[in-house]
C-alpha angles and dihedrals in degrees: 000000000000133000114280114226109206097182134018104204119198127184108182121181132174092266105031145005127222122198128190127181111211125201126219094264093050095263116148101236099184142337137206139177129219141171129292126295107234111155094161089064105033103023129254099278095047089048089051089051088063090054090048090055091055091044090051089056094046094051091045089056095054114123117261135043113328123192118187113335096201112176125332086208090070096063099142107179113054110234095017120080094187090105092062097102102292102312102175095184098059122089107170137336121219129180127006113213108189122182105188138187114231091033089112102147130045089243089057091048088053093049093049092047090054090050092050091048089055089058090059095222094149148353092270138010134209121182123195135168110273090246089073089061091057091049097047091045090060102047133063091221131028092266128112144045133279129197115196121195114180121121086337135010129253140161133201136173136190141181129198095258088069099256116137139190121210145151128224089243098189099131139274093338088065094046098260126150125178138030124130094281092050095047091051091051091049091050091051092049095053092042093052092050092046091055097047096041101251094108141035120283119272137169088234088081089065104033099045095059089035090062089066095040094259129133103216144026087241089062091047093048090051093047093050092045095049095040099246085126108033114237087234088073093066090095087071088071097065096077088047088056092052093048089050091051091052089054089062101258104158097211092052091042091054091054092053090048091053092050089052089052093049092052091050092046091054094045093047093050093049093047089050093049091054096043091247100117094096095040134076102264135159120252108193126200120209145158129073097289097049094036088058085073097219100188094215090057106034096040090051091049089054092048094049093044093050087061094046099036110014095181096052116117110215124201140148115251113240098169118099116259093233087068088058091052089051093049091049087053091052089049089058094046091050093238117184119259092252088057091056090047093050092051094047091047090062091060095045 
């Protein structure tokens, strides 16, 4: 008799994918890591192949005798993984809980869920935006709000009755401002104008090119434009911006202040939509920018949120998002509270 997998938890970001196979009692049976999930750039099927590679590795690592794992993508009979090569250690596979980057709209979640169902990786599938994984990882019940600021910015909220609050979060066309990439662009904009005289003076005009060993914004603009410095390296400028703000530079400080206001605006709206504004409710901060715990930013967020939502409890999420994907899966399966607790304890 093989191992029964109750939940296949998938947390797939732009740069990496984490997979955890969860047993019926909440035990983490195996884990694996794969590449980034980028359907807008490689197509849905190629992106799912990346997930399949991580799942292959996770199933191969299950305890017990394993024959030839083959491809998890070839799971023929839904609910039974016996058709995956000759995996002797697998009994049955239940729910697939996938929290995916680039699933920004409900219609995209539905399309990706359909594509995952076609792969036959479990008896049921639920796809959510990956921000929900960060939120669920940080709360003991599906109740609260999370604001994530990494390369971009996003906010989601949920309550136990199934209602959610969310934003499209696909850039300026959906009203977004912030995120590491956006902050870097804003810093470059102000620094360029400071150097050529169109804008007010700022230390950013010196420290941004200095980060790359250049002596002027003109040189940095040329390097970025001509590809001598890849545009993907712009994210390196976000910590430089924060350091410049700490030194007292008013332009850099204003950008940090605006980001704090954006985070609080999103959190407050989500709390209001869910009827949590007047209740004690968690507001979780995640993503590389907020997890860096810049005092000038995070302390200001707490201060502004205290005025807008006095009962909100603010903290930075330290738990891994794949835990959130797994807990969301246990929510769907109706697992007992002790199963949730056992799972969480393994990530403590």
